[in-house]
Phi, psi and omega in degrees: 000151181276118181294345180288346178282348183284123184247136177251083190239358182295154183281338179219162180238118178235089184292320181296322177292323177300312180293323175297324179292319178298316180294325178290319184290333182249023180298135180079002181247162184276081182277112187282334181171171179224140172254121181252116178259114187202165171264359175088359180271128174232141182228018176209149181076191185262166174298125183296345179287346184280353187240150176263136180241144184271001183234148176291141178245112174271136182241137173245112183281132176238157177091157183261139176279350180290133179299136181238153183298129182195139165248145185215138171274108188281315183198156174229125182244130177202151171298143183287340184236136174223158184257139186304129181089353177263166175267145174233146185273142175229132176243122182248128173253129181226165178216154177223137178230139177055038181223034180300136182091346181277164178250140176246153169230126176260127181232143176241127184240149173215119184055039177082353179266134177282120182257339183205138173227137183211132181268139178232142178248133178267114185258340187236161178299322179230114190220140178248145179236140170235116182247125178251130181212164178236132178239152183269132177274108183261308186264132176292142178114189179279119185248135176257128178245141181242127175257133181228133173257122183240141175212149178276354182282158175285134180235162175294326172201155179248002180296331178270012179272351185234136177208142181256151172221155186236137177237125176270106181271115181254158190288316187207173180267164174281138189259117184243135175250126168257112184243117184239148177290328185197163175300141186204143174301331178303326186296320180294322178295319180295312181296325178301328176285312187290326184289350178282346183259113178290352181279354185253134165256113191256128175241123181248129179227137177240128185296128176091342180254320183265169181299173186306134181277132183262138176276075182270178176272112180244153172276339177199142174241131174260111177264106180261109180058032174235134020280137169229169195304313186294322186294339184289348181263359179262115185299324181292319178294319178298322179294319178296319181295328184265002184280174178261019177286134179301148185209161170230130177262128169254116185274139178212192183292336181270353180292131174275098185296331182291317176292318178305312181303324184279344184262323189266157181244030184241311187209153173242126185252117173251096185281142181263111174050042179055034182267149180233157180231158175254128183223161176253160177274142173225130183284138174273107181294344181264008179294135190234357186291325178201160180291138178241128182302134185294338183279353188295322183297324178295329176285318184288341179288347180257007188270161179282159175287158175240169187264133177228154174298136177261128182162205183264135181239123179240116183276145171287168192296328186259015182282144174228131187272133171258320179239129172267163172275132179242123181250114185063237176263003183260119176272117181271176174269004185278134183283145171250313173232123188223146184243154178180217178116203179235180178295338180268343187208122175274140179222158172217151178230126173252112188278355188262157181231125178106019182286358176299332179295328182296318181295317180293321183289325177297322178294323177296323180281315192241358185058037180200150173259013192314304192288313179300312183295319182294321179297310183284328176295318177294325176299313182290321180296318179301317182284329186279341180281118181281137178288142181277112182256025177284152177282339181224118184228123168234123181214147177291148183293339175207167182283322187241132176238159173265153184286000175255014177226159179283151172277122184255125175255135173264129189239130179226127179228129183231157169272192189291338177255021172062043167267136183298142176247135175249166179060034180266126181290132181228133175253133183232124175244129181243126181232156175222096185057226178257001189270338185218135176213102182250138179244141181226146179229124182209174182240145176290149188230130181290342180273334180212139179255023184245147172224134188247142175234123181247166175086012178278136178273177185296142177151180176260131184239147169250145178231148181217122184241145178223154173206168179242121176241115182051046176080357179254138182274130176241146179232158175208138185215168179171197184222159173204166179232152174239126184256147174290138183256102188242038185292336176290344180268357180287312179245115186247353180272119182300155177242078183289333182295329178292320179293317179298316178296323181294315176297316179298324181292323188258007181075025174263189183242140177261125180242142167208151181051057179226139182278158185306319181295317179298320181296314182291328178298313183294321179291322179292335180279352183291147173269122181254145180300138180293150178279125180258124178251130179227148178236144184228130180230134184251120181241124179300138184299329185293343179276352178267100189293323185292330173289328175299308182292331176293318180295316181300316180297315181299316178298322180292319178298319178298315182295320184290322183294314177296323179293321184292317183266010172082027181287339179252000000 
């Protein structure tokens, strides 16, 4: 065969999978050896040296080990979400090889417009750069930015000089209200968690100290020791308590439990003679509403107790406990942090007072607030995210796809009482500016709620889906991006040592700088083990008549001998 016909055009290299496939295809056959032609670079799967092979692997190394001139954009790191009008940070890692003394120019483009230009000087034969910059998020929606490294020098390739990144620019932040009966150290602990999330606009009000509270539209309300007696005379607070806004109640000594019981849909607290108890937190390992870090229990086992109302606790039917009350070394079934609510409103209740100490104590032990902050951050995120109650939902399984994978859409179709509908005809239109408009038609399937579209090139796409439910037209739309998959351009220096080690391990021969005729001659001159053929046949003993009569004769002789000599 003509080796010029061999093409290296795949997007990734997985040497271990290739060799495993050879072994599977030739299982049970006398495989004399395999010739692997490669540069030794793999960027998918495991190192092929980690596995044992029953056949010799001869390797032919291609590509030069000599460093060659090249500049490369290694990676671009940025938050996937930015807020319109704000600046967002971008960190770019680049490298340059064998180009000492040359100049580089880094440019950032958006919709063809240059947003940033920066000159770089290459001082060393092998040099890495880290460039940090800030860009303004102007246009709402999914935005594609292109980073380009330019040099006048000759390079091995310029394909790794360009890389795209995508930022989803959203219009505004989630609005959170912290409403407290009085100043309390717990408030600082709560704010310390919330302020780490740039997605939150936090408003803090203390009854009697701050100006009149407005009954505004909030995404989440934190009620700290509210309802309490004074707040019940404020119409705005009463309106907030009776609203359908998701909330979390923090129970304390000032909480009016009778009013609380009438307002919440999670738990009923019947306190005995205004008594309180001191308890420790214990994680419920069966909690399923969101993931809880496994390390958190080891941190919580070192914390101080907090104060909770002592009395009878009755959970509503849909309540789920995240933290149990632990008294001494005994973990009880009594809730400390519990979730519930209705289909219109998510709720959570923290029965403890004084948990600010937990955040300080974790920092004293570990010099970090990580576990405390993660627990309460996930609690707030879970409550603040509103559930999608549309009858027709089409959404991509993720925001960003690579151009070597299909774009996967998740499809949900419901009737008026939110029962899933199957065999529903759906029209999907995918557009990219004015240059592309593709239409797809499919039906919803009760076995799978996914639909795949392949063959899309790099860029930002819009989609628009429609269906008819009981004579009424429903629509669903959104955006997604497709990124160029350039992993083969990240590492360009061959690894011939890996090929040499693979041949040595398997009893093969390592070749380099050899023409095809010489290669075939050397492989043909090798002595290969001869093929050994064996056959095996299983015959039931009962089919061998001579053995049957022999056994019968022996038994007869034994019987006659015993009979003659009085053995019976």
